[in-house]
N, C-alpha and C positions, 0 to 999 in steps of 0.2 A: 503494500500499500503506499502510495506516495504522499508525504505529508506536506502541508502547505501552511506557512505561517501567515495568519491574518491578524493585524494589530487593531484593537478597538480603542481609540482614544477616548479618555474621560472627559477632557476639557475642550478639545479641538473640534470644530465642525468640519474642517477640511484637513486631509492628510496628505503629504506629498507622495506622488506615485513612487518615488525613489526608495521609500521606506517600506514598501510592500514586497512580499516575495511572490509576485504574481508575474508570470510571463508577459511582456509588453503585448505580444500578439493576441493574447487572451483578452488582455484588457481592452485592446483597440476593437476587437470582434464584439465585446460586450458593450462598448460605447456606440458602436454603429447599430447594434440592435435596440439601443435605448434602455438598456439594463441599467447602466450606470452613466454618470455624468463626470466628465474630466474637464476641469477648467483650470487653466494655468499650471498644467501638470500636478494638479491636486484632485483628490476624490473625496466626496462628502463621506463622513463617518456612518451614515445609514445605508450607503451603499455597500459598505464593507460587509455588513451582515448578509446582504444578498449574494456578494461574491463568495463569502464563506460557505453559504448553503448550496450554491450551485457547485462549488468545488468539491464539497462533501458528497453531494449526490452522484457526481461525475467518477470520482474516486472510489468511493465505497461501494456504490450500486452498479457502476458502469453504465449509467444513463448517459446518452448523448446530450450535447449542449442545449439543443433546442427543448428536449424534454426536461431537462433540469430547470431551464428558465420558465417553462410552463409550470411546472410543479411549484416553483417559488411563488410565481403569480397567484396561483390557486391557493396556497397556503396563506399567503397574505390576505386574500379575498376572504377566506373562511375566518381568519382572525378579526377582520372588520365586521363581518356579520355576527360573529359571536359577541363582540363588544356591543354592537347595535341591540342584539336580544338582550344582553345584560341590562342595558340602559332602559330598555322598555320594560323589563321586569321591575326594575327599581321605581319607575313611575307609577306602578299600580298602587 
């Protein structure tokens, strides 16, 4: 299994790409697909969570990049819906 180091900064909103252990080609593909946003060679910290999930799905389960991105999108949508249901239950 290939290990990838992804750093989750506590205070910074943007992290320099140079500090990530991610292949630049993969980062470029993810940017082209709209998965992450790279501005001035920096990535938003929230995008690091997505990169980590995608990398784990690919490395651990052998899922291709498109499938891993779709799974991440669906997991995020499920989380949003669960939060919405929780809020609606609290309003009762």
